[in-house]
C-alpha positions as a Markdown table, in Angstrom:
| # | Residue | x | y | z |
|---|---|---|---|---|
| 1 | Met | 0.0 | 0.0 | 0.0 |
| 2 | Lys | 1.4 | 3.4 | -1.0 |
| 3 | Ile | 0.9 | 6.5 | 1.2 |
| 4 | Asn | 1.4 | 10.1 | 0.1 |
| 5 | Ala | 4.3 | 11.7 | 2.1 |
| 6 | Arg | 2.0 | 14.7 | 2.8 |
| 7 | Lys | 0.0 | 12.5 | 5.2 |
| 8 | Ile | 2.8 | 12.6 | 7.7 |
| 9 | Lys | 2.3 | 15.2 | 10.4 |
| 10 | Ile | 5.5 | 16.4 | 12.2 |
| 11 | Phe | 5.3 | 18.5 | 15.3 |
| 12 | Lys | 7.6 | 19.9 | 18.0 |
| 13 | Ile | 7.2 | 18.2 | 21.3 |
| 14 | Lys | 6.5 | 20.7 | 24.1 |
| 15 | Asn | 8.6 | 20.5 | 27.3 |
| 16 | Arg | 11.0 | 18.1 | 25.5 |
| 17 | Arg | 13.8 | 18.3 | 23.0 |
| 18 | Gly | 12.9 | 17.0 | 19.6 |
| 19 | Tyr | 10.1 | 16.3 | 17.2 |
| 20 | Ala | 7.4 | 13.6 | 16.7 |
| 21 | Ala | 5.6 | 12.4 | 13.6 |
| 22 | Val | 2.2 | 10.8 | 13.2 |
| 23 | Cys | 0.9 | 8.9 | 10.2 |
| 24 | Val | -1.8 | 6.2 | 9.9 |
| 25 | Asn | -1.9 | 5.7 | 13.7 |
| 26 | Tyr | 1.9 | 5.3 | 14.0 |
| 27 | Leu | 4.0 | 7.6 | 16.2 |
| 28 | Thr | 7.7 | 8.1 | 16.0 |
| 29 | Glu | 10.0 | 10.5 | 17.9 |
| 30 | Gly | 13.5 | 11.9 | 17.2 |
| 31 | Thr | 15.8 | 14.9 | 17.8 |
| 32 | Thr | 15.8 | 16.3 | 14.3 |
| 33 | Leu | 13.3 | 16.5 | 11.4 |
| 34 | Leu | 15.2 | 14.2 | 9.2 |
| 35 | Gln | 15.5 | 11.6 | 11.9 |
| 36 | Val | 11.8 | 11.6 | 12.6 |
| 37 | Tyr | 11.0 | 11.3 | 8.9 |
| 38 | Glu | 13.4 | 8.4 | 8.4 |
| 39 | Arg | 12.0 | 6.6 | 11.4 |
| 40 | Met | 8.5 | 7.0 | 10.1 |
| 41 | Gln | 9.6 | 5.6 | 6.7 |
| 42 | Lys | 11.0 | 2.5 | 8.6 |
| 43 | Ala | 7.8 | 2.1 | 10.7 |
| 44 | Leu | 5.6 | 2.2 | 7.6 |
| 45 | Lys | 7.8 | -0.2 | 5.7 |
| 46 | Arg | 7.8 | -2.6 | 8.6 |
| 47 | Asn | 4.0 | -2.7 | 8.3 |
| 48 | Gly | 3.8 | -3.2 | 4.5 |
| 49 | Met | 3.4 | 0.4 | 3.5 |
| 50 | Glu | 5.6 | 2.8 | 1.6 |
| 51 | Leu | 5.7 | 6.4 | 0.7 |
| 52 | Lys | 4.8 | 7.5 | -2.9 |
| 53 | Ser | 7.3 | 10.4 | -3.0 |
| 54 | Asp | 10.0 | 12.1 | -1.1 |
| 55 | Val | 9.6 | 15.5 | 0.3 |
| 56 | Ser | 12.2 | 18.1 | -0.8 |
| 57 | Asn | 11.6 | 20.4 | 2.2 |
| 58 | Leu | 10.7 | 18.6 | 5.5 |
| 59 | Lys | 9.6 | 21.9 | 7.0 |
| 60 | Lys | 6.4 | 21.7 | 4.9 |
| 61 | Leu | 5.3 | 18.7 | 6.9 |
| 62 | Val | 5.7 | 20.5 | 10.3 |
| 63 | Thr | 2.4 | 21.4 | 11.8 |
| 64 | Ser | 1.6 | 23.1 | 15.1 |
| 65 | Leu | -0.8 | 21.3 | 17.5 |
């Protein structure tokens, strides 16, 4: 199953250092945007999903909650 990379929502974790990403009920955490994105790719791949395209600018995926 292929998922669009725009479905990944990355946000800054309050009161902690780093970022978190949510996509299709999966949550990953990391210290940098790139690390969080790569960990989400691995989590999706582990569950039989893959991203359709790469994102040239990861800051476009960052949302504020």
